[in-house]
N, C-alpha and C positions, 0 to 999 in steps of 0.2 A: 619479571612475572614467575611467582610462585608454581610448580611444576605442579601441581595440585589443579591450579586454575588452566592448565593445558587440558584440552579435550581430548586426547589420544591417550596423555598420561591418567587422566581421571577413569577413562573408559578401561584401561587395560588393566588399573589397579582392581577397581571395583571386580570384573571379571577372575581377574586373579584369587581376591581374597573369595569373592563365591565358590571358585571352582574349590579351593581348600576345604572352604568348610561343608559343601556335597561332598565331597570327593576324598574325603581323609584317608580314608584305608587303601586309595588307590597310591596318592602318594606314597606312605608311609612302605606300602608294597614296594615301591619302586626306589624310592631314595633310601629306604629303611628311617628307621624314630631319631634317629644324629640330626639325617638330612632334612626332615621333615620339624625336626625340633628347630636346626637354623631359619629353615621357610619361616614357620611361625613366629621367630620371634623376630624378623626381619619385619614383618608386617605388624605387627605388635608394636614395633618403635615406630614404623611409619605412623600409626595409626597415635600412638602417643603425641608425634608433633602435630597431627593435622587438628587434635584435638586442643593443642597450644596455640599455633597461629591462628586458630578460630575464637579464642576462648570469650571475643564480645559475641557471636550465636550462640551460644548454653549458658547455663548457670546449673550447678549443682544441685540448689534448692527447688528448681523449677523441674528436676526429674519427676519422676510418678512415684508417690510415698511406697507404695506396694513394694516397685520393683529396689529403694533403697533398704526397706525393710528387710526384706528378703536376703540381697549383699550381706546387708550388715548380718543377721542370724546366720548365715553360711557363716561367716566369720569366727563370730562369737564362740559356735558350738566347736572349734577346736580346745574351748576352756575345759569340754567337757567329753570330748571324743574319745571312745576308743582306742581309736587309732590314729593319733595326732598327726604323726609324718605322711599317714594318707593323706588325711584331709588339707595338710598342708599342702599335698601335691594339687590337692580337688584343687583349693581354692586357687592356687597360681591360674590354673586353666580355666576358672570358672570367672574368674577375673579380669585373663584377656580376651577370653572371647568376647567380656562384658565392655570390655574398654573400645574395641573394633567393631563391635554392634555400633555404640555409641559414635566412635567417628564416621561410620557409614551413615546413620542419621542424622548428624551434623553436616558432614558434607555433600551427601546427595539426597537431588527431589526423586519423588515416586517416580516420575517417568523416566528418570536415569536411572535407576535399581528396577524397573522394568525390562529397560534395554541389557542393563548389566547382567539379568538371572536368563534373558534370550542368550547371549551368548555364550554363560556358560555353560546352558545346558545344552547347547547343541554342540559345545567342547565334548563334556560327558556322556550322551548318548551318543553321539557319532564316534568316537573311540569306541566304547563300549561296542557297538554292531561290527567296527572293524575287528576289535579283539576276539569276541566272538567266532568271528567267520576265521579268521586267524588261527584259532585252537581247533578248531571245524576243520578246516584244509589240509592244515599243514601240519599242526603237532598230532591233528587225531588222535585225542587223549585227555585227562585232564592235568592241569601244570599249579605248581603250588609258587606262590608270591617268591621275585624274585629276591628278599629282603625277608631272611624268618621273623616272627614277631618274638618280642624278648620272652624267654623260658621254653621255647618249643624247638628242639631239637631234630629237624628234618630227616636229617638223616640216618639217626639210630631208628625213628619212624620207616623211613623206607625198608631200614634192614629186618625192622620186624613185620612189616606187609602188615602195619596196622593203623594206616593215615585215615581219619576221622572224614569224613565227608564235607564236613563245614569249615577245614582247614583249607580247602583247594581254591585258588584265584578264581578257577575256570573248571566246572565238571564236565563241560564239553556234551552241553546237552541241549545247544542251538535247535539239532536237526532233532530232536527230540520231544519239541516244546507239545509238538499234541500228543505225544505217550506217556505224557506227565513231566516231562522234562522240565527247568526253570533254567533260565539266564540269569548270570549274576555280572556278566560288566564288567568294567576295571575297576568298581565300587568291590566287585567279590564277594559282593550278597544280593542277593535276590531282592529280598524287601526293602534294602536300601538304593538298589536301581528302581525298584517299582514307584517310593516314593520320588526319587529324580523323573520319571516317568509322570508320574502324577503333577507336579510341579511344570514341567512340559505343556501338559495339558491345560494348566491353569494359563501359561504364560504367552501360548503361542495361540489360546482362543483369545485372550483379549487384545494380543495383537492386530488380531485380524480386524479388530475395528478402531483401531489405530491408522489414524493417513499418515502419520510419520513414516511408516513401514511397507514393506512389501509384503503386499498378501498371498502371492504366489508363493515364494518362501517361508512362510507360516504356517498355510497348508500344508506345505511338505513336511514341518518340523511336526506339526499337530499330528498328520499321521505317524510320524515315526514314536511320536510319543505312545502314541494308542499302541502301537506292533508293542512297542515295548512293558507298557501295561499287558498287555495280553500276553504274552510269553515270559513274564515274570511271577503270573498268577499267585498273586499277593491277596490272599482273604481280607487283612486287616485293610490295604488301601483299596480296594474294590467299595467297600465301605466307604472307606474316607472318601472316595469319587462319586460317590450316590450324595454321602451327606454335603460337599462340596455345590452339585448340580440344584440340589436341593435350597441353598441358599442362596445361591447365584439365581436362582429364580424368585425365590423370596425378596430379591433387593430389587427386582426388573420392576415383581410386582407395587411393589412400596413406593417407589420413584413413579408409576403411572398414577399413583394415585393423588387425586387433585385438594382433599377435603382432611381433615383430623378424623371425621369420622372414614372415610375409606382408609386412610392407614391402620384407624384401631380394629378394623373389621379385616385388613389384609394382615396383622400382626398376629390377631384370634386365629384364624384359620390354619396360620403358620406353624403357631401352636399345636393346636388341635392334629394338623399333619403329625409332627414328632413325636405327640404323647401316641396316636395311632401305631407310628411306624416302631415304636419303642417297646408298647404293648405286643405288638405281631411277632415283634423279633425274639420276645420274653417267651411265647406261646407257642411258634413253631423252630424255636432255637437248634433242635437235632437237624430238624428240615435245611433247615439254613445253612450250619454247620457243613453237611453231609452238599450241597450245593456249590458252596463255597471251597469244599476240598478239604474239608480240618475234621480233625475226630474232638469225638466231646470234651476231651480235655484240651483243646484249645493247642495241641502238638506241645503236649509235656508243660504250657505255661502252669495249670491250675496245680500241678505237682510244685514249680517256681515259687507261687505266688504264695504256698501254705507256708513253703519253709522259711521266707524271708517274712511272713507277717506276724510268724513264730518267734520270730527273734525282734521284732517290731514291737512287741506286746511287751517283752520286756522292759524295755524303757519308751512308752509311750509317749510322754510329754515333750521331752524334748529329742527325743531320735540318740542315735549311736556316733551321732558326728557325720558330719557333712562331707564327701567323697566324689560327689557325682557316677561316674563311670568307676566301677568299682577293681582296685588296682591289687595284683597277685603280688604273692611277699607279705602282706600283711592280713592276720586274723580279722576275723573269721571268713575273708571272700577265699582264701586257696582249695579250700575244702569244702565250701558253703553248698555251692549247684553244681554237677554238672549234668551234661546230658549227650548224649554219642561221643562219651570218651572226649568232648570238648570243658573246658572253665567259662562257664557265663559269666561274666563282666558286668551284667546288671538284672535286676529284676522282672526285665519284659512287659511294665506297668509302670509308668513315671509317677504315679500318683503311689502306689506301694513305695516304688523308691523314694519316693520325698517324705510317706511315715516312716519309713523306715531309717532313713539317715537325720532328720530334721522332728520326726514326732506329730502328735496333734498341732505344733504352734507353726510347724512348718508347712502344713497342709492350710491350714489357715491361711498362712502369707502366703505361700505362692500360688494358693485357689483364687487370695481377690489381686492378684497379679496377672495369671491369666485371663478372668473375668473382665476386669476394668479394663483392659488393654481388649476384647475382644469386644466389646461393648461400645468402644469409640473407634474401633475398627470398623465396628458395624453403618456408626452414624457416619461416620466420616462415608463412608459408600451412598448411605439413603440420603443425606443430608443435600438441599442445594447448595452450591458454593458461591459467594460471594462474588462478583467480582466489581462492584461498587455498593457504598453502605446504600439499603434497601432495594439493592437491583439484584434477581438472582441470577448465576450466570449458567452456563452449562455442563451439564454432567461428563464428566470425563473417566475414561477406560480404565486409569491407572485407579482409581479410586478403588476399585474394585479388590487388586491384588493383597492389603493386606490384610483384609477379612479371608478371604477364600486359601489365602495358604496357611491361616492362621489356624481354620477349621480343620481343613485336612493334618495339623499337628496334633491339632486335641481329639483328633479322631485315632491317629495312631497312638498318639499317646497310654492308650488301652490295651493295649499290645506290647508299644516299645518304650523304652526310657530315653528315645533322642531327644524327645523335649528338653533336656536337662546337660543338653551337650551339644556341640558344632552347630551347623546351621539350627537346630530346633531352640537352642536356647539364644541362638545369635540373634534369629527373626524375633522371638519372642521381644528380647530386648530393644532390639530396632523400633519395633511395632510400636510398643509402649513408648518408646521416646517421641518418636515421629510423631504418634497422635494426639501427644499431650502439651509438646512446644510448639511455638510457631515454626514452620518450615521455612528457616534461611535460606537453606539452598536452594527453592523452589523460587525465592523472592529475587533469587541474582545478589545475595548480600557479597561484596567481594571480602578476600581475606584482608586482615591487616597485620 
């Protein structure tokens, strides 16, 4: 029996991959970039083996056209890239992420992915609180990563007593959360931990209605996720949570509609609510920013966007070349944007980053990928599954997972560029593939 056909091996590999995708910085802070590179390389090699072993389950020609077009455009951009070396590195990371996501899409069913996410989130959230308690009770002060990031000399910064707050792994703010503090967890960043907490809210809320899981423990982890969301105080993720709740309610209302006319009315009401919400947000944006704890310049993002858009305007058609996250050591990234003494490695907006790197062409192609994937995942959530020809089956709770997570990612993409890397890009690829091709994994097709 192939290793991936063994239930425990399948579950372990899925949870490991999701932990690496969701908490990349935690791995890099503990085992360093070289150790992280070896781990990622092993995962990539295993993913290639899985795709080869399961070649009967997928065909390249059946992959979503926008996904193929985006990967092709990013790859071709090395021909006109202003920084071909950085583009080569970025392409390696992007293709590796896409291959891993494709392997997961082919190998695992949605129920397995839901369970795998629950396992990974329990590990990340649980360790995050243990870590913050250790810092608060034992260390009693901020701590730096065990392994420094490339290009950063912590010893020199300590000597000069000029360590930017953004470089700390934990700022020891667990007991200060009600006075403006924010925890960062093992991922070392409050915004990233907030997104993990949002994922926890989605996953454990769905599992409450899954008869195969233990309701009591899902309630416990849902509460833990909510506390983490509260203690990270991320304005972006707060908005994402509202969007996820609205979409979930819309899906449930559409599911209850019995006639096409009722569905049309529901869709119209949903669109009206979105339009009114956007209008109110624009009119009362200053009040909204104040309630969310954000300054009017979105915590420095307007300055970052202005600089990046100025550069993008110099190459508006096809951009400067793909790179995903910006790579230090290559112009113009070395001195493009600094905030509070820390070099920024992305534009804090996925769409501005796409425009900068791949121009208007990239915006169109990536927009088509995101919108088509969102449409198919929404259809998966609201359309009746067919148990047999002409016989509609029962709705299943895991069918809400892809669209709710994708909505959270798309809202986050307005203030962060995580949709282009690691878990964000992997989930986009995974969802695009699994909503496009038949779910052979769910049908129990054996490996050959």
